[in-house]
C-alpha positions in Angstrom: -8.1 -7.3 27.1 -10.9 -6.0 29.3 -10.3 -6.2 33.4 -13.1 -6.1 36.2 -11.9 -4.3 39.3 -11.0 -7.1 41.8 -13.4 -5.0 44.5 -16.3 -2.9 43.6 -17.0 0.4 45.4 -19.9 0.7 48.1 -22.4 3.6 46.8 -24.5 3.3 50.3 -26.7 6.2 49.4 -28.0 4.0 46.4 -27.6 0.8 48.1 -25.2 -0.9 45.3 -21.8 -2.2 44.7 -20.5 -0.7 41.7 -17.7 -2.0 39.9 -16.1 -1.2 36.5 -14.6 -2.9 33.5 -12.3 -1.0 30.9 -10.1 -1.5 28.3 -8.0 1.1 29.5 -7.6 2.3 25.8 -7.0 6.3 25.6 -9.5 7.9 23.0 -9.6 11.3 21.6 -12.7 12.5 20.1 -11.4 15.9 19.1 -12.9 17.4 22.5 -11.7 15.1 25.4 -9.6 12.9 26.3 -11.2 9.7 28.0 -11.4 5.8 28.4 -14.6 3.7 27.9 -16.0 1.9 30.6 -18.7 -0.5 31.6 -20.2 0.0 34.8 -22.0 -2.2 36.7 -24.6 -1.9 39.9 -24.5 -5.0 41.8 -23.1 -7.2 38.9 -25.9 -5.5 36.5 -24.6 -3.3 33.4 -25.6 0.5 34.0 -23.9 2.4 31.5 -22.2 0.8 28.5 -19.1 2.5 27.2 -19.4 5.3 29.6 -16.7 8.0 28.7 -14.7 8.9 31.9 -12.6 12.0 31.1 -8.6 11.9 31.7 -7.8 14.4 34.6 -5.7 17.1 33.2 -2.3 16.0 35.0 -2.6 12.4 33.5 -3.2 14.2 30.1 -0.1 16.4 30.9 1.8 13.4 31.3 0.9 11.8 28.3 1.7 15.0 26.5 5.0 15.0 28.0 5.4 11.5 27.4 4.4 12.4 23.3 7.2 14.6 23.0 7.3 17.9 21.1 4.6 18.2 18.3 6.0 20.7 16.0 
């Protein structure tokens, strides 16, 4: 299920309000762990399926939840 941020982020230097939609599904492409996001500026789609990397701290927490891999 896709969800839209309730409020956008004002990017003053660009004069736009940015909102993001994501299905919040973690993906692995063999190199990076990421989520796909659709990025909107003032309601207009500017990036479809943008890959946003998961931070190292989040990746470590996920790995810890997954348990040993041996």
